[in-house]
Structures are given as structure tokens and as C-alpha cells.
C-alpha positions as CSV (number, residue, x, y, z in Angstrom):
1,X,63.6,-63.6,9.1
2,X,65.2,-63.6,5.6
3,X,67.2,-60.1,5.9
4,X,68.5,-58.0,9.1
5,X,66.9,-55.3,9.6
6,X,70.4,-52.8,8.5
7,X,69.5,-50.5,5.8
8,X,72.4,-50.9,4.6
9,X,72.7,-54.4,4.7
10,X,74.5,-56.2,1.3
11,X,75.5,-59.9,0.7
12,X,79.6,-60.3,0.0
13,X,80.7,-63.6,-0.9
14,X,82.8,-63.7,1.8
15,X,80.7,-64.1,4.1
16,X,80.0,-67.3,3.2
17,X,82.5,-70.7,2.7
18,X,82.2,-73.8,0.3
19,X,80.6,-76.9,1.7
20,X,80.3,-78.9,-2.0
21,X,79.1,-78.6,-5.7
22,X,75.8,-79.8,-6.4
23,X,75.3,-78.0,-10.1
24,X,77.0,-76.8,-13.1
25,X,76.6,-75.9,-16.7
26,X,78.1,-73.6,-19.3
27,X,76.5,-70.7,-17.6
28,X,78.4,-70.9,-13.8
29,X,78.0,-73.2,-10.8
30,X,76.0,-74.1,-8.2
31,X,77.0,-74.6,-4.5
32,X,76.3,-75.3,-1.7
33,X,77.8,-73.3,1.3
34,X,77.7,-72.2,4.9
35,X,76.4,-68.5,5.8
36,X,80.1,-68.0,8.3
37,X,77.7,-65.7,10.9
38,X,74.8,-67.5,11.0
39,X,76.2,-70.6,10.1
40,X,73.1,-71.5,7.8
41,X,73.1,-73.5,5.0
42,X,72.3,-71.8,1.2
43,X,73.0,-72.2,-1.7
44,X,75.0,-69.9,-3.9
45,X,74.3,-69.7,-8.3
46,X,76.7,-68.6,-9.8
47,X,76.7,-66.8,-13.0
48,X,79.4,-65.7,-15.1
49,X,79.2,-62.8,-16.6
50,X,80.9,-63.0,-19.8
51,X,78.9,-66.1,-20.5
52,X,75.1,-64.1,-19.7
53,X,76.5,-61.6,-22.2
54,X,78.2,-64.2,-24.7
55,X,74.5,-65.4,-24.7
56,X,72.4,-63.0,-24.8
57,X,71.0,-63.5,-22.0
58,X,71.5,-60.2,-20.0
59,X,67.5,-59.4,-20.2
60,X,66.3,-62.7,-19.2
61,X,69.2,-63.0,-16.1
62,X,67.7,-59.6,-15.1
63,X,63.7,-61.2,-15.2
64,X,64.9,-64.0,-13.2
65,X,66.8,-61.7,-10.8
66,X,63.4,-59.5,-10.2
67,X,61.0,-62.4,-10.2
68,X,63.1,-64.6,-7.8
69,X,62.8,-61.5,-5.4
70,X,59.3,-60.7,-5.9
71,X,58.0,-64.6,-5.4
72,X,60.3,-64.8,-2.2
73,X,59.0,-60.6,-0.9
74,X,55.5,-62.7,-1.3
75,X,56.4,-66.1,0.3
76,X,55.2,-68.2,-2.7
77,X,54.6,-71.7,-0.3
78,X,55.8,-73.7,-3.3
79,X,58.8,-71.5,-5.3
80,X,62.3,-71.5,-4.1
81,X,63.1,-68.7,-1.7
82,X,65.5,-66.4,-2.8
83,X,67.5,-64.4,0.4
84,X,69.4,-61.7,-2.0
85,X,71.7,-61.1,-5.0
86,X,75.3,-59.6,-5.4
87,X,77.9,-59.3,-8.3
88,X,81.6,-59.1,-8.5
89,X,83.9,-58.3,-10.8
90,X,83.6,-61.3,-13.1
91,X,80.5,-62.8,-11.8
92,X,76.6,-63.1,-10.4
93,X,75.2,-64.3,-7.3
94,X,71.5,-65.4,-5.7
95,X,71.5,-66.5,-3.0
96,X,68.9,-69.1,-2.0
97,X,67.3,-71.2,0.5
98,X,68.5,-74.8,0.8
99,X,66.1,-77.6,-0.1
100,X,67.2,-81.0,1.1
101,X,65.0,-83.5,-0.6
102,X,66.0,-83.7,-4.1
103,X,65.4,-83.2,-7.2
104,X,61.8,-84.3,-8.1
105,X,63.5,-86.1,-10.9
106,X,65.9,-88.0,-9.3
107,X,62.8,-89.7,-7.3
108,X,61.2,-90.4,-10.5
109,X,63.9,-92.2,-11.5
110,X,64.3,-94.1,-8.5
111,X,60.9,-95.3,-8.5
112,X,59.1,-98.5,-8.8
113,X,59.1,-98.9,-13.0
114,X,60.5,-95.3,-13.0
115,X,57.2,-93.8,-12.7
116,X,54.7,-92.7,-10.1
117,X,51.6,-93.8,-9.3
118,X,48.7,-91.6,-9.8
119,X,47.7,-90.8,-6.7
120,X,51.2,-89.1,-6.0
121,X,51.6,-88.0,-9.5
122,X,48.5,-86.0,-8.8
123,X,49.4,-84.7,-5.7
124,X,52.9,-83.5,-7.0
125,X,50.5,-81.6,-9.9
126,X,48.7,-80.3,-8.0
127,X,51.1,-78.5,-5.7
128,X,53.0,-76.7,-9.6
129,X,49.0,-75.8,-10.2
130,X,49.4,-73.4,-7.5
131,X,53.0,-72.3,-7.9
132,X,52.3,-71.5,-11.6
133,X,48.2,-70.1,-10.3
134,X,49.9,-67.8,-7.7
135,X,52.5,-66.2,-10.7
136,X,49.8,-66.1,-13.6
137,X,46.9,-64.3,-11.3
138,X,49.0,-62.5,-8.7
139,X,52.3,-61.9,-10.8
140,X,51.4,-62.2,-14.0
141,X,54.4,-64.4,-14.5
142,X,54.9,-67.0,-17.5
143,X,57.0,-69.7,-16.4
144,X,57.9,-71.2,-19.5
145,X,60.1,-74.0,-18.3
146,X,58.3,-76.8,-16.7
147,X,60.0,-80.0,-16.2
148,X,60.6,-82.3,-13.3
149,X,64.8,-81.8,-13.2
150,X,63.3,-77.6,-12.5
151,X,61.8,-78.9,-8.9
152,X,63.0,-79.6,-5.8
153,X,61.8,-81.0,-2.7
154,X,61.9,-79.6,0.6
155,X,62.2,-81.7,4.3
156,X,58.0,-82.3,4.6
157,X,57.9,-83.5,0.6
158,X,56.7,-80.5,-0.7
159,X,57.4,-79.2,-3.7
160,X,59.6,-76.2,-4.2
161,X,59.8,-74.6,-8.3
162,X,63.2,-73.3,-8.8
163,X,65.7,-71.9,-11.6
164,X,63.5,-68.4,-13.3
165,X,65.8,-68.0,-16.2
166,X,62.9,-68.7,-19.0
167,X,60.3,-66.6,-16.2
168,X,58.8,-63.9,-17.6
169,X,56.3,-61.1,-17.2
170,X,53.2,-60.7,-19.5
171,X,50.2,-58.3,-19.0
172,X,46.8,-60.8,-20.1
173,X,47.4,-59.6,-24.2
174,X,51.3,-59.4,-23.8
175,X,52.3,-61.9,-26.4
176,X,56.4,-63.3,-26.2
177,X,58.5,-64.9,-29.4
178,X,61.2,-66.5,-27.3
179,X,62.2,-70.0,-28.7
180,X,62.9,-71.6,-25.2
181,X,62.3,-74.2,-23.0
182,X,63.2,-77.9,-22.9
183,X,62.6,-79.8,-26.4
184,X,60.2,-82.6,-24.7
185,X,57.6,-79.8,-23.2
186,X,57.2,-77.3,-26.2
187,X,53.9,-75.8,-26.7
188,X,52.8,-76.5,-30.9
189,X,52.7,-72.3,-31.0
190,X,56.5,-71.7,-29.2
191,X,57.7,-74.3,-32.6
192,X,55.5,-72.4,-34.7
193,X,57.6,-68.8,-33.6
194,X,54.2,-67.3,-32.7
195,X,53.2,-65.3,-29.9
196,X,52.3,-66.8,-26.5
197,X,51.4,-66.3,-23.0
198,X,50.6,-68.3,-20.2
199,X,48.8,-71.1,-22.2
200,X,52.4,-72.0,-23.6
201,X,52.9,-73.5,-19.3
202,X,49.5,-75.7,-19.9
203,X,50.5,-77.7,-22.4
204,X,53.7,-78.8,-20.7
205,X,52.0,-79.0,-17.4
206,X,50.0,-81.8,-19.6
207,X,53.6,-83.2,-20.7
208,X,54.3,-83.2,-16.7
209,X,51.2,-85.0,-15.4
210,X,52.0,-87.1,-18.6
211,X,55.4,-88.0,-17.9
212,X,55.1,-88.7,-13.9
213,X,52.8,-91.3,-14.2
214,X,54.3,-93.0,-16.6
215,X,58.0,-92.3,-16.8
216,X,59.0,-90.7,-19.9
217,X,57.6,-87.4,-22.1
218,X,54.7,-88.5,-24.5
219,X,56.4,-86.6,-27.5
220,X,59.8,-89.5,-27.7
221,X,62.3,-89.6,-30.5
222,X,65.5,-91.1,-31.5
223,X,66.0,-88.7,-34.1
224,X,69.5,-86.5,-32.9
225,X,67.9,-83.1,-34.5
226,X,64.7,-83.8,-33.0
227,X,62.2,-83.6,-35.7
228,X,60.3,-85.8,-35.4
229,X,58.9,-84.9,-31.9
230,X,58.5,-81.6,-33.3
231,X,56.1,-83.1,-36.1
232,X,54.5,-85.2,-33.6
233,X,54.3,-82.5,-31.3
234,X,52.8,-80.2,-33.3
235,X,50.0,-82.9,-34.5
236,X,49.6,-83.9,-31.0
237,X,50.3,-87.0,-32.0
238,X,51.5,-89.1,-29.0
239,X,49.5,-92.2,-26.8
240,X,48.0,-93.5,-23.3
241,X,50.2,-96.6,-22.2
242,X,48.0,-99.0,-20.8
243,X,47.5,-98.3,-17.0
244,X,46.3,-94.7,-17.2
245,X,43.3,-94.2,-16.0
246,X,40.6,-92.6,-18.8
247,X,40.2,-89.3,-16.1
248,X,44.4,-89.0,-16.6
249,X,43.6,-89.6,-19.8
250,X,41.2,-86.8,-20.5
251,X,43.0,-84.7,-17.9
252,X,46.3,-84.6,-20.5
253,X,44.3,-84.6,-23.8
254,X,43.0,-81.7,-22.9
255,X,46.1,-80.0,-21.4
256,X,47.7,-81.2,-25.0
257,X,44.7,-80.1,-27.5
258,X,47.0,-78.3,-30.4
259,X,44.7,-76.2,-30.4
260,X,45.2,-73.8,-27.7
261,X,42.0,-72.5,-28.1
262,X,40.2,-75.6,-26.8
263,X,43.7,-76.2,-24.7
264,X,42.3,-76.5,-21.0
265,X,43.4,-73.1,-18.8
266,X,42.8,-71.2,-22.1
267,X,39.4,-70.1,-20.5
268,X,39.5,-69.3,-16.7
269,X,43.4,-69.9,-16.0
270,X,44.5,-73.0,-13.9
271,X,41.0,-73.1,-11.4
272,X,39.8,-74.8,-14.8
273,X,42.3,-77.2,-14.6
274,X,41.6,-77.6,-10.9
275,X,38.2,-78.1,-11.8
276,X,38.5,-81.6,-13.6
277,X,37.5,-84.6,-12.8
278,X,40.5,-86.3,-12.0
279,X,41.3,-83.5,-8.7
280,X,37.8,-83.9,-7.5
281,X,39.8,-85.3,-4.2
282,X,41.7,-82.5,-3.7
283,X,41.1,-80.3,-0.9
284,X,42.6,-77.0,-2.8
285,X,42.7,-74.8,0.4
286,X,44.4,-77.2,3.1
287,X,47.3,-77.9,-0.3
288,X,47.8,-74.2,-0.1
289,X,48.1,-74.4,3.5
290,X,50.6,-77.7,3.3
291,X,48.1,-79.2,5.4
292,X,47.8,-82.1,3.4
293,X,50.6,-84.6,4.3
294,X,53.0,-84.8,0.8
295,X,53.7,-88.7,-0.4
296,X,56.4,-90.9,1.1
297,X,59.3,-90.4,-1.1
298,X,60.9,-93.0,-2.8
299,X,64.8,-94.6,-2.3
300,X,67.2,-91.8,-4.6
301,X,70.9,-92.2,-5.4
302,X,71.6,-90.1,-2.7
303,X,73.5,-86.8,-4.1
304,X,71.1,-85.8,-6.5
305,X,70.7,-82.6,-5.5
306,X,71.4,-80.8,-8.1
307,X,69.4,-77.9,-8.9
308,X,70.5,-76.6,-12.2
309,X,70.8,-79.2,-15.0
310,X,74.5,-79.0,-17.3
311,X,73.3,-76.2,-19.8
312,X,75.2,-77.9,-22.6
313,X,79.1,-78.1,-23.3
314,X,81.3,-75.5,-22.2
315,X,81.6,-72.3,-23.7
316,X,84.8,-70.3,-24.5
317,X,84.1,-66.6,-22.6
318,X,85.7,-63.6,-23.1
319,X,88.0,-61.8,-21.4
320,X,86.4,-59.9,-17.9
321,X,88.0,-56.8,-18.7
322,X,85.9,-56.5,-21.7
323,X,82.8,-56.4,-19.2
324,X,80.5,-52.9,-19.3
325,X,79.8,-53.8,-15.3
326,X,76.8,-50.8,-16.4
327,X,74.9,-53.6,-17.9
328,X,74.7,-55.1,-13.8
329,X,74.0,-51.9,-12.3
330,X,70.4,-52.7,-11.5
331,X,71.5,-56.9,-10.1
332,X,71.7,-57.0,-6.6
333,X,69.3,-56.8,-4.2
334,X,68.0,-58.7,-0.9
335,X,64.4,-59.6,0.6
336,X,64.3,-57.3,3.7
337,X,62.0,-58.0,6.8
338,X,59.7,-54.5,7.3
339,X,56.9,-53.4,9.2
340,X,54.9,-53.3,6.6
341,X,56.2,-57.7,6.0
342,X,58.9,-58.8,3.4
343,X,60.4,-56.5,1.0
344,X,62.3,-56.8,-2.2
345,X,65.5,-54.3,-2.4
346,X,67.0,-53.1,-5.4
347,X,70.8,-51.5,-3.8
348,X,73.9,-49.9,-5.5
349,X,75.6,-53.1,-7.3
350,X,78.8,-54.5,-4.4
351,X,81.1,-54.6,-4.6
352,X,80.7,-51.9,-7.7
353,X,84.5,-53.6,-9.5
354,X,86.3,-54.5,-6.7
355,X,87.2,-58.0,-7.7
356,X,87.0,-60.9,-5.1
357,X,90.7,-60.6,-5.0
358,X,91.1,-56.9,-3.8
359,X,88.5,-57.7,-1.3
360,X,90.1,-60.7,-0.1
361,X,93.6,-58.7,0.7
362,X,91.9,-55.4,1.8
363,X,90.4,-58.1,4.8
364,X,94.7,-58.7,4.8
365,X,93.5,-62.9,4.2
366,X,95.6,-63.2,0.8
367,X,98.3,-60.6,0.1
368,X,100.0,-62.9,-1.7
369,X,97.7,-64.4,-3.9
370,X,97.0,-63.2,-6.8
371,X,93.5,-62.8,-8.6
372,X,93.2,-66.9,-9.9
373,X,94.2,-67.6,-6.3
374,X,91.8,-65.7,-4.6
375,X,88.7,-66.6,-7.4
376,X,89.9,-70.1,-6.5
377,X,89.8,-70.5,-2.3
378,X,86.1,-69.9,-3.5
379,X,85.3,-72.3,-6.4
380,X,87.0,-75.0,-5.2
381,X,85.1,-78.0,-6.6
382,X,85.6,-80.9,-3.9
383,X,82.6,-81.8,-0.9
384,X,85.7,-79.7,1.8
385,X,84.9,-77.3,3.7
386,X,86.9,-73.9,2.4
387,X,86.5,-71.0,4.6
388,X,86.1,-66.9,3.8
389,X,86.2,-65.0,6.3
390,X,84.4,-61.5,6.8
391,X,84.1,-58.4,9.2
392,X,81.0,-57.8,8.3
393,X,78.6,-56.8,10.8
394,X,74.6,-57.4,10.8
395,X,74.6,-60.7,8.9
396,X,70.9,-61.2,7.8
397,X,68.5,-63.8,9.9
398,X,67.1,-66.1,8.1
399,X,64.8,-69.9,8.2
400,X,65.5,-72.4,6.0
């Protein structure tokens, strides 16, 4: 079960103790934690509210929360499961399952010659495609940030797509104009500022398949501002290494068609890509059931399970006392196990302006500590366990 059956269940910070930090960025941090009452390992993605407002990311964060809840409730097999979300006066928290197999990017960099075999690349590409197919067709979501850094491997070696910060719900005829994503993976129409939909994901899929087999993206440059890279993308200017097969080259070439009307996937969606000869040996039904054995992971540096690459230089945040808490009123949610199956449920904001220090004091744990001390009790960056106590009943039961 992903959450308790209590109607009033709500995640709170003091239900968790920190094991270690596994990711960081200007947005905040990602920490591996243990739920005190169930002793299950989970991941907390922690986002500073001040960063959200300063960087004008409020809509993106709300969209990310909605997307993750929907995918988790519908049990999409190749996306990370989100168990719930909550907030305090200063921060937003996503509670997610812990995926222990490491970042795909780390496996790629640690493999022989820094690249995967064609067979291994095909497997990971196929599982990513099933995740995208589900998002495109069932939830009408465009992902917009495909790259190996945003994928983890589970204990069986299967792929899990993470980080939905740029994901967006779009109808078939809708367009979005936001310039976002990772420079190596940007589609021409995104750079040109034209409206785009899921066709941008097909372009990025082509870059992904190329990078898995080559160890680098097709559009690379030493130009500091990326001008040369963007020019090459707009012109579709890239070359193939000698070791790529003709079928693999054909697939990538059709995905990296500058004219999106001619891009593979533009007519019938992901089924067009799935039917390409490069995937002729893939049993898609078995793969979706995870009945296909995953490739044996290569060796990689222990601990490279970063769930969120650093988003840039640290920002100077405005005073948190200036934050309008009502802007985050619809953030809290939990995935509940009901008679109808898993359901994502929105909750009233919690703790509704009550800071962590006030919550701790209410439990008699930190009467002599000020607000910053109480916050630091949770957010320590070392590898020791820092236990936070809670008298909350009805803790969730969930399988990871």
C-alpha cells in the first residue's frame, strides 16, 4: 500500500529521519530518509519556496506535483512513484519511493568506452518509450527534459523516469512556448520559440538513443554560450560514429528530423517509433510487464544515485517571511489505497503556516532550540542518521 487508509492522513516532516543527502541544487536538496514508524526508506525532494517564487517556478512546481500524483495513482511502471507531498512555512516536500540501482547517467559514464552496446541501448530506449507513450497518450503529458541524468535503475535493472519539473499537460492541438530543457537535447522548434507539443520529446528521444550508443550527444560544442550547438541543432548538423549500425543511424536520423512534420512519431505517435526495424526484436507486451530480463548493470562509482543534478549556482533567496503561503494552498496531496484502487487526493495545506520549529516544540523535543536549530536538525548534510520523533498515528504502509 502507498498510504494509510485514514481519511485524514497527512505526511509531516517529523515522520522521517535523514540518512544522507543524495542530491542538491539551487532549488534545494534531495535526501534519503527513513519513515520512522514503517522503517521504510523513502526519498524527500525538498524545494525552497523562496526559490520557487524568485525563479517564477510556481506553475511548474504545481504541474510537477499534479503529474507525479497522476502517474503514481495509475501505476505507470517506468516512472518513479510519488507517495505524497506536504509543506511547511519555508519548504515544499515530495515523498517518493527510493530507487537504489543508481543513475543511468552514472552507469553510462562507468561503462566500457563510456557508452552502451546497441543491445543495452535498445533496452533502455524501449523502456523510456513506454513511459513516454503512457504519458503522451493516457495523461496528455509532454515530458520536455529527456536525458540520462533523469533516469534511475531499480534493483532489477529496469528504468525509472524521474524529475517532472518541466512536464506539462497539453491537449492534442495545444502548444507550449516555454524555452526549457537541457541544451544538448533541445528540439529546433524549442530554440526558435515556436509552439510545440510532444514532437519535441521525439527529438529528445533521438538524442538520447544517440548518446547511449556514443557516450556523447550529437550536438556538442566547446562554445561557452552554446551558439554553435544551437546552430547545429537548427540545421540538423551532426555525424555518426563508425560503430553505429545502419538501422540505428536510420532511426536516429528520422527522430532528429528538423522539420517536425517529417519527424518519426509525428503521425501516429510512439507506435511509429516502436515499429521501426531497430526495435524488431522487442516484445513490447512482455517489456511492459517487466517480463524481459534487464541488462546486467556495469560498474559505477558507489553513491552516484543523484536524483537531481545541480541546477546552477546558488541563488540569493528573499526573506521567507515575505512568502504568501496561500500561493501553495493546493500543494499537499497523498496517494491513497481505496476500494477503487490507487487514488491521488489533494489535502488541505499543512501545517498551514506552522514552521518546523513550532511543530518540534509542540512535541516537546526542542523547547530550547530556535527556528534555525530546529531546521538544521532535519537538514544536516552528513551521512549520520538524525532522528526526528513524532507521535503521529496511522503511518502509511507502502511497498518500495
